[in-house]
C-alpha positions as CSV (number, residue, x, y, z in Angstrom):
1,X,0.6,-0.1,-0.2
2,X,1.5,3.9,-0.8
3,X,1.0,5.3,2.5
4,X,3.5,2.3,3.6
5,X,6.2,2.7,1.1
6,X,8.7,4.6,3.6
7,X,7.9,1.7,6.5
8,X,11.4,-0.7,5.7
9,X,9.3,-3.2,8.3
10,X,6.6,-3.7,5.8
11,X,9.2,-5.0,3.3
12,X,10.6,-8.8,2.0
13,X,13.5,-10.0,0.2
14,X,13.3,-13.7,-0.6
15,X,15.0,-16.2,-3.1
16,X,13.8,-18.9,-5.2
17,X,14.8,-22.9,-4.4
18,X,15.8,-25.4,-7.6
19,X,12.3,-25.0,-8.5
20,X,11.4,-21.6,-8.4
21,X,8.9,-22.1,-5.3
22,X,10.0,-19.2,-2.6
23,X,8.2,-18.4,0.5
24,X,8.1,-15.0,2.2
25,X,6.6,-15.9,6.7
26,X,5.9,-13.0,9.3
27,X,3.9,-10.3,7.0
28,X,1.9,-7.9,8.6
29,X,-2.1,-8.6,7.0
30,X,-3.0,-6.5,4.3
31,X,-2.6,-5.8,0.4
32,X,0.7,-6.7,-0.9
33,X,1.7,-6.2,-4.2
34,X,4.9,-9.0,-5.4
35,X,7.8,-8.4,-7.5
36,X,10.4,-10.8,-8.5
37,X,13.4,-9.8,-10.6
38,X,16.2,-12.1,-12.2
39,X,18.5,-10.4,-9.8
40,X,18.6,-7.3,-7.9
41,X,21.1,-4.8,-6.1
42,X,21.3,-5.4,-1.9
43,X,18.5,-2.9,-0.9
44,X,17.3,-1.2,-4.5
45,X,13.7,-2.6,-3.4
46,X,13.6,-0.2,-0.6
47,X,13.8,3.2,-2.4
48,X,10.0,3.9,-3.1
49,X,10.9,5.8,-6.1
50,X,12.6,2.4,-8.0
51,X,9.4,0.6,-7.2
52,X,7.6,2.9,-8.7
53,X,8.3,2.0,-12.2
54,X,7.8,-1.5,-11.4
55,X,4.0,-1.3,-10.0
56,X,2.3,-2.2,-12.6
57,X,4.1,-5.8,-13.7
58,X,3.7,-6.8,-10.1
59,X,1.1,-9.2,-8.7
60,X,-1.5,-8.2,-5.6
61,X,-2.1,-10.1,-3.3
62,X,-4.0,-9.9,-0.2
63,X,-2.7,-11.3,3.2
64,X,-5.1,-12.4,6.1
65,X,-3.9,-13.3,9.5
66,X,-2.3,-16.6,9.9
67,X,-3.2,-17.3,6.0
68,X,-1.3,-19.0,3.3
69,X,-1.5,-17.3,-0.6
70,X,-0.2,-19.1,-3.5
71,X,1.4,-17.0,-6.1
72,X,2.6,-17.4,-9.7
73,X,5.3,-14.2,-10.6
74,X,6.3,-13.1,-13.7
75,X,10.0,-12.7,-13.5
76,X,12.0,-9.0,-14.6
77,X,14.9,-9.1,-15.9
78,X,17.7,-7.3,-13.9
79,X,16.7,-3.5,-14.2
80,X,19.3,-1.6,-16.4
81,X,20.2,0.9,-13.9
82,X,22.2,-1.5,-11.5
83,X,25.6,-1.0,-11.6
């Protein structure tokens, strides 16, 4: 949600296993946008201005308390502005 963009505690980063599966644990209930890249600089995903460029390509997910979600993501190429 846009109002939480500057709060680091609302961001999580994960990696896939060999089958392409990932898990994010301990998310607070709420609406999220999930974005997957081939690679990303360490904390680039914490920059709200950077994320704005990819909002439309993310997947919206609503997380309920003690809930589980299965999400299929489109993996985006590494951002061109990475060193």
